[in-house]
C-alpha positions in Angstrom: -96.1 25.1 -46.8 -92.6 25.4 -48.3 -94.0 25.8 -51.8 -96.3 28.6 -50.6 -93.4 30.4 -49.0 -91.4 30.0 -52.1 -94.2 31.3 -54.3 -94.7 34.3 -52.1 -91.0 35.1 -52.2 -91.0 34.8 -55.9 -93.9 37.2 -56.3 -92.3 39.7 -54.0 -89.1 39.4 -56.0 -90.9 40.0 -59.2 -92.5 43.1 -57.7 -89.1 44.4 -56.6 -87.7 43.9 -60.0 -90.5 45.9 -61.5 -89.8 48.7 -59.1 -86.1 48.7 -59.9 -86.9 49.0 -63.6 -89.1 52.1 -62.9 -91.6 50.8 -65.4 -95.3 49.8 -64.9 -95.4 48.0 -68.3 -92.6 45.5 -67.7 -93.6 42.1 -66.3 -91.4 39.4 -64.7 -92.2 35.7 -65.2 -90.9 32.6 -63.6 -91.2 29.0 -64.9 -93.1 26.3 -62.9 -93.4 22.6 -63.4 -96.6 20.6 -63.2 -96.5 20.7 -59.4 -96.4 24.4 -59.3 -92.7 24.4 -58.2 -90.3 27.0 -59.5 -87.7 25.5 -61.9 -85.8 28.7 -62.8 -82.4 27.9 -61.1 -81.2 31.5 -61.1 -84.4 32.6 -59.4 -84.2 29.8 -56.9 -80.6 30.8 -56.1 -81.7 34.4 -55.7 -84.5 33.4 -53.3 -82.1 31.3 -51.3 -79.6 34.1 -51.0 -82.3 36.6 -50.0 -83.5 34.2 -47.3 -80.0 33.7 -45.8 -79.3 35.8 -42.8 -75.8 36.8 -41.6 -76.6 37.0 -37.8 -73.4 38.8 -37.1 -72.3 39.0 -33.5 -71.2 42.5 -32.4 -69.1 42.7 -29.2 -68.1 45.6 -27.1 -68.8 49.3 -27.7 -68.7 50.3 -31.3 -66.8 53.6 -31.7 -64.9 53.3 -35.0 -64.1 51.1 -37.9 -60.9 49.1 -37.4 -59.9 47.6 -40.7 -57.2 45.0 -41.3 -55.2 44.5 -44.5 -54.7 48.1 -45.7 -56.6 51.3 -45.7 -58.0 51.3 -49.3 -60.4 48.4 -49.3 -63.5 50.5 -50.1 -65.4 48.5 -47.5 -66.2 49.6 -44.0 -68.1 48.1 -41.1 -70.4 49.7 -38.6 -72.2 47.8 -35.9 -75.2 47.6 -38.2 -74.0 47.5 -41.8 -71.2 46.5 -44.1 -70.8 49.5 -46.5 -69.5 48.4 -49.9 -68.2 51.1 -52.3 -67.8 48.8 -55.2 -70.4 48.5 -57.9 -72.4 45.4 -57.1 -74.2 44.4 -60.3 -76.9 46.9 -61.2 -77.4 47.9 -57.5 -74.3 50.2 -57.5 -72.9 51.0 -54.0 -74.7 49.1 -51.3 -74.9 48.4 -47.6 -75.5 44.9 -46.3 -77.5 44.5 -43.1 -75.2 42.5 -40.7 -78.2 40.6 -39.2 -80.6 40.0 -42.1 -78.1 39.9 -44.9 -80.3 42.2 -47.0 -78.4 44.2 -49.6 -79.7 47.8 -49.7 -78.6 50.3 -52.5 -77.0 53.5 -51.1 -78.8 55.5 -53.8 -82.4 56.0 -52.8 -83.5 55.7 -56.4 -84.1 52.0 -57.2 -82.1 50.8 -60.2 -80.1 54.0 -60.2 -79.1 55.2 -63.7 -78.0 58.7 -62.7 -75.8 60.2 -65.3 -72.6 61.6 -63.7 -72.9 64.8 -65.6 -76.4 65.5 -64.5 -76.2 64.0 -61.0 -72.6 64.4 -59.8 -73.8 64.2 -56.1 -75.3 60.8 -56.5 -73.4 58.4 -54.3 -72.8 56.1 -57.2 -71.0 58.8 -59.1 -68.6 59.6 -56.4 -65.3 58.2 -55.1 -65.1 58.4 -51.3 -61.5 58.2 -50.2 -60.8 56.1 -47.1 -64.5 55.6 -46.4 -64.8 54.8 -42.7 -67.8 54.1 -40.5 -67.6 56.1 -37.2 -70.5 55.6 -34.9 -73.6 56.4 -36.8 -71.6 58.5 -39.3 -69.6 57.8 -42.4 -66.3 59.7 -42.7 -64.1 60.2 -45.8 -61.5 62.7 -46.9 -61.6 65.0 -49.9 -58.4 66.9 -50.7 -57.5 68.6 -47.4 -60.9 68.1 -45.7 -62.2 65.4 -43.4 -66.0 65.0 -44.0 -68.7 63.3 -42.0 -72.0 62.1 -43.6 -75.0 61.6 -41.3 -78.6 61.3 -42.3 -77.7 62.3 -45.9 -76.1 65.5 -44.8 -72.3 66.3 -45.0 -70.2 68.3 -42.7 -66.5 69.3 -42.8 -65.2 68.2 -39.4 -61.5 69.0 -40.0 -59.5 71.0 -42.5 -55.8 70.4 -42.8 -53.4 73.3 -43.2 -50.1 71.5 -42.6 -47.5 70.1 -44.9 -43.8 69.4 -45.1 -41.1 70.1 -47.6 -41.8 66.7 -49.2 -45.4 67.7 -50.0 -44.3 71.1 -51.3 -41.7 69.6 -53.6 -43.8 66.6 -54.7 -46.8 68.8 -55.5 -45.1 71.9 -56.6 -47.0 71.8 -59.9 -50.3 71.8 -58.0 -49.6 73.7 -54.9 -53.3 73.7 -53.8 -52.9 69.9 -53.2 -50.0 70.2 -50.8 -52.3 69.9 -47.8 -54.1 66.8 -49.1 -55.0 64.1 -46.6 -53.9 60.7 -47.9 -55.0 58.5 -45.0 -56.7 58.8 -41.7 -57.2 56.4 -38.8 -59.8 56.7 -36.0 -59.4 55.2 -32.6 -61.3 55.7 -29.3 -59.7 59.0 -28.4 -57.9 60.4 -31.5 -58.0 60.8 -35.2 -54.7 60.5 -37.1 -54.4 62.1 -40.5 -51.5 61.5 -42.8 -49.8 63.4 -45.5 -46.8 62.2 -47.6 -44.5 62.4 -44.6 -46.3 63.5 -41.5 -49.1 62.7 -39.1 -51.4 65.0 -37.2 -53.0 63.7 -34.0 -56.4 65.2 -33.5 -58.6 65.0 -30.3 -61.9 63.3 -31.2 -63.9 65.4 -28.7 -62.7 68.8 -29.9 -61.4 67.9 -33.4 -58.5 70.1 -32.7 -54.9 69.2 -33.5 -52.9 67.9 -30.5 -49.6 67.0 -32.0 -47.9 67.0 -35.4 -45.0 64.7 -36.2 -42.8 64.9 -39.3 -41.9 61.4 -40.4 -38.3 61.1 -41.7 -39.1 59.2 -44.8 -37.7 60.2 -48.2 -40.8 58.9 -50.1 -44.5 58.8 -49.6 -45.7 56.7 -46.7 -48.3 53.9 -47.3 -50.7 51.8 -45.2 -50.0 53.3 -41.7 -51.0 51.1 -38.7 -51.3 52.2 -35.1 -50.5 49.8 -32.2 -49.8 50.5 -28.6 -48.7 54.1 -29.0 -46.6 53.6 -32.2 -47.2 54.1 -35.9 -46.0 51.4 -38.2 -45.8 52.2 -41.9 -43.8 51.7 -45.1 -43.1 54.0 -48.0 -43.3 53.5 -51.8 -39.7 52.1 -51.7 -40.9 49.4 -49.3 -38.8 50.7 -46.4 -40.5 50.0 -43.1 -40.6 52.4 -40.1 -41.9 52.6 -36.5 -42.7 56.0 -35.0 -43.3 56.5 -31.2 -46.3 58.9 -31.0 -45.3 60.3 -27.5 -41.6 61.1 -28.3 -41.9 61.5 -32.1 -38.8 59.3 -32.5 -38.8 57.2 -35.7 -36.8 53.9 -36.2 -36.3 52.2 -39.5 -37.3 48.5 -39.2 -36.1 47.2 -42.5 -36.3 47.1 -46.3 -38.4 45.2 -48.8 -41.4 45.2 -46.5 -45.1 46.2 -47.1 -48.6 45.7 -45.7 -47.5 45.9 -42.0 -49.8 45.2 -39.1 -49.5 44.2 -35.5 -51.5 41.7 -33.4 -50.8 40.6 -29.9 -47.3 42.1 -29.9 -46.4 40.3 -33.1 -45.4 42.2 -36.3 -46.8 40.7 -39.5 -45.7 41.9 -43.0 -45.2 40.9 -46.6 -41.6 40.7 -47.8 -40.5 41.1 -51.4 -37.4 39.1 -52.2 -38.8 38.5 -55.7 -41.7 40.4 -57.0 -43.3 37.2 -58.3 -43.0 35.5 -54.9 -44.2 37.7 -52.0 -44.3 35.9 -48.7 -45.9 36.7 -45.3 -43.7 36.8 -42.3 -44.1 37.3 -38.5 -41.5 38.8 -36.1 -41.3 40.6 -32.8 -41.9 44.4 -32.7 -38.2 45.1 -33.3 -38.2 42.8 -36.4 -36.0 40.2 -34.7 -36.4 36.5 -35.3 -38.5 36.8 -38.5 -40.4 33.6 -39.5 -41.9 32.9 -42.9 -45.5 31.8 -42.5 -47.0 31.7 -45.9 -45.5 31.7 -49.4 -47.3 33.4 -52.3 -49.4 35.7 -50.2 -51.2 38.7 -51.7 -50.9 41.8 -49.6 -54.5 42.3 -48.4 -54.4 39.7 -45.7 -56.5 39.9 -42.5 -55.5 38.6 -39.0 -58.4 37.8 -36.7 -58.7 35.4 -33.7 -55.3 33.9 -34.3 -56.1 33.1 -38.0 -54.8 34.7 -41.2 -57.3 35.1 -44.0 -55.7 35.7 -47.4 -55.6 34.9 -51.1 -52.7 34.0 -53.3 -50.7 36.2 -55.7 -52.3 35.6 -59.1 -49.2 36.2 -61.2 -47.8 33.0 -59.9 -50.9 31.0 -60.9 -52.1 32.5 -64.2 -53.8 29.3 -65.3 -55.9 29.0 -62.2 -59.6 29.6 -62.8 -60.5 30.4 -59.2 -58.9 32.8 -56.8 -59.1 30.9 -53.5 -59.6 32.5 -50.1 -57.5 30.7 -47.5 -57.5 30.5 -43.7 -54.1 29.8 -42.0 -54.3 28.8 -38.4 -51.4 30.4 -36.4 -51.7 27.8 -33.7 -51.6 24.6 -35.8 -49.9 26.0 -39.0 -52.6 24.3 -41.0 -54.5 26.0 -43.8 -57.9 25.3 -45.3 -60.1 26.7 -48.1 -62.6 29.3 -47.0 -64.2 30.2 -50.3 -63.2 29.2 -53.9 -66.0 30.9 -55.9 -64.0 34.0 -57.1 -62.4 34.3 -60.5 -60.6 37.2 -59.0 -60.7 38.4 -55.3 -60.4 42.1 -54.7 -60.2 42.6 -51.0 -60.8 41.3 -47.5 -62.1 43.3 -44.5 -62.6 42.7 -40.8 -63.4 44.8 -37.7 -62.5 44.1 -34.1 -66.1 44.3 -32.9 -67.5 41.9 -35.5 -67.2 38.1 -35.6 -67.5 38.1 -39.5 -65.1 38.8 -42.2 -66.1 40.0 -45.7 -64.5 39.2 -49.1 -65.3 41.0 -52.3 -64.6 39.7 -55.8 -66.0 38.6 -59.1 -66.8 35.4 -60.9 -66.7 34.7 -64.7 -67.7 31.3 -65.9 -64.8 30.2 -68.1 -67.1 28.1 -70.3 -69.7 30.8 -70.7 -68.3 34.3 -70.2 -71.8 35.8 -70.3 -72.3 34.3 -66.8 -70.6 37.0 -64.7 -71.2 38.0 -61.1 -70.0 40.5 -58.5 -69.7 38.5 -55.3 -69.7 39.1 -51.6 -68.7 36.2 -49.3 -68.5 36.2 -45.6 -67.4 33.7 -42.9 -67.1 33.9 -39.1 -63.6 34.3 -37.6 -63.3 30.6 -37.2 -63.8 30.0 -40.9 -67.4 28.6 -40.5 -70.9 29.6 -41.6 -70.1 30.6 -45.2 -72.5 33.3 -46.6 -72.5 34.3 -50.3 -74.4 36.8 -52.2 -74.1 37.3 -56.0 -75.1 40.4 -58.1 
């Protein structure tokens, strides 16, 4: 029975490969032994991957994507899919079904080879800034516009007309860009859009601006994070700030800080004492009693269910062949390997409503560089149930 299922899967795979190539003349073969068993290891690996479900548990009401570890991961989670805006092999941009694990190309033409000059609107030829799943829509920003995609149709849902002197001065050679949206965050009731040095609070029901706050930073802000009525952010000079949304009051927290986030009334951040030795710290919300948790921590860490998922800063380990994904337990202080199959890890993403985290990276065989993969890996928030798909 197992051999029959395997053979059927292989036949279906070969048919899908024919479709992807858009050719009726091309044939796909697989090697069998005398017992009729497939011996092509790469095909067997592909069959095994395709048969491996994710079975993600979704909790609560899904309203918006809540990403950890920065706002520029190019991955976003809805309650049904992980949308991945990285080129995954020859599939281009994809979405992964959170239950079946099926990888589905976002371009509706199988094996997309759309030339950017001839097909500029093809999803694979576009860069969506801050792509964010919101309900059954996908939001992104383009210049000063916030745009929603639903059922393949796009709609401008907000157009920014605000800027500060910092934007005017910084973009004086391209004045049409002074209203550019650089980040946005969506929560249950509001949308927050950010320029170089301001935030606009927008009512989600009406999509009208409620409040505008100028942020007293002398340089462009980065990676804003909202927690319990306050915005935490740092600027390009790694100065960290906290702004109360109600009062608009901003407090400087410290220097040499970046990648700030807050969980359970605890502030987490990376500190740069030496550019080649960034460390991850925790502290209270006023940055008192800082404690070093992890040395050599790359900035795109994720905190979920009292565990920190991260990978190391590669400059300090140039001879390492694998970029290891680690899990650090905040209760025990112990760490363990989550996945060690990347040559280089690119990003980590999680959402409050999902029990799975996703890691994106690539693998190059050091002994045979022709063996290269784009890789997605996923584990549950306790570090278990590893799922891997290669492209």
